N, C-alpha and C positions, 0 to 999 in steps of 0.2 A: 590589478589586485593581486595580492599574494595568494598563490595557489592553495597553500595549506589552510589559510583562513577561509578562503572561498569554499573549499571542500567541507570544512567544518560547518559553515553557515548553510551550505547547500544540503548537507546531511540533516540538519535540524529542520530546514524547510521541507525536505522530502518526507521526513518522519511526520511532521505536522500535517502535511497534505494527505498522505495516505491513511494515517490513523483517523483524522477527522472525517474524511470522506467515507472510509470503510465503516467507521462506527455509525455515522449518520445513516448509511444505507443498511444497517442492521446486521453486519457480519458477526458481532458477538451474540446475537439473539438466538440464532439457530444455524445449523449447517445448511449451506446452500447446495452442496453437492455431497455425495456419499462419503468420500474420503475425509471431509471436514469433520464429520461425526466421529470417525475412528480416531483422528488426531486429537480432537477435543476431549474425548473420554480417556485417551492415553495420558494426556497432559494432566487431567484431573487426578488420575491414579497416582501420578508422581508428585502430588501435592500442589498442583497448579489450580487455577481458576477455570471453571468450565466455559465461561463466556470468553475469556482470553484464549482458551484452547480452540473454541470454535472460530474465533478471529484468525488465529494462526492457521488452522486447518483450511479455512476458506481462502486465505491468501496463497496457501501452498497448492491447493487443488484446482483453482480457477483463476482466470486473469482478472483480479480485482484492482483496486487503486494502486497497490504496490507495483504490480506489473504495468499498469497504465502509466505510472510515473516514470518507470524505467524506459518503457517503450517511447513515451513522449520525449524524454531526454535524448534518446538515440535518433528518433525521427527529426527532432529539432536540429540536432547536430548535422544531419545529412541534408535536410531541405528547408530548414527554418520553420516558420509557422505552418506551411502546408505539410511538412513532415510530421508535426505534432497532430494535425488533423487526420492524416492518413493512419498514424499509429492508433488514434482513437477508433477509427473504423475497424482496424485489425483486431483491437481488443474487443470491440462490440461483437465481431464475428466469432472470436474465441469464446466469449461468454455464451453465445447461442450454441456453439458446438459442445460446450460442457453442460448444456441444459441448465445454466445458471440463470435464475430469473431476474437477477439484479442488474443495475447499471453503474455500480461503484467503479468498475474498471474504466468505463468510457468517461465518466465524470472526472475521475482522478487523472486521466490522460489529458483531458481538456484543461483542468485547473493547473496541472503541471506545465502544460504548454504556456499558459498565461503567466505563471510564476517565472518561468525561464525567460520569456519575452521581457517582462517588466524588470527583472534583475539584470538583464543584459545591458541596460542603460547605466548601471553602476559598476560594470566590469566583470560580471559573472559570465562564464562560458558554459555551454551545454555539457562539456566534458566534466565539469565540476559536479553537475547534477547526476551524471552517469555514475561517477565514483561515489557520490553522496548517497545515491539510492542503493547501490550495492552494500555500502556500509549500513544503511538503515535496515535493509532486509536481514543482514547478518545480526544486527542488534536484536531484532524481533524474533528471528528464527534460530540463531546459531549460538548465542552465548549461554543462556539458561532459560529454556522454554518455560519451565514451571514458574520461575520468579517473574519473568516478563509477562506471563499470562495473568498474574495477580494485578500488575499495573494496568494491563489492558482491561481487566475486569472492572477495576475502579473507574477507569475512563468510561466504560460502557454504562455503569451505574449513573454517572454524571449526565450522560446523554439519554438516560432512561431507555437503554437498549440492552439490558441485561438478559442473559439466556433464559429462554422459556422452558427448557427441558429440565 
């Protein structure tokens, strides 16, 4: 498979994986950790959406599905499926250390491992998912936080997971 096309598709799969998992587990609803509240309020002050800001704050301050997807990609590269499972365990421990009550990171890690395994049959490599996840995180956190928070807020409304604050 062409690497550039593979990276583009892997980026889309990574975005879908971590946005769906994190939204399902309620990241846009409320901050799971203290820093997420600060980031959410800051994004809202800059014209963004509070739910999208909480989503961004949660993925920045705690190992959620974005970290899980990246860790799974690295673990899978190193050890195959067992590497993805070990990564899920590490993300689970990281959530407990952050006093994060959710399981989005662990679930995202396991779903990412499954996605990487299934796509390997059509020529995708774990490296494509590592690069794809870095690009996905940059899209969510680095380009324009306020505008992307509005998109995340709309997704949260569709999932009925909009901010309660």
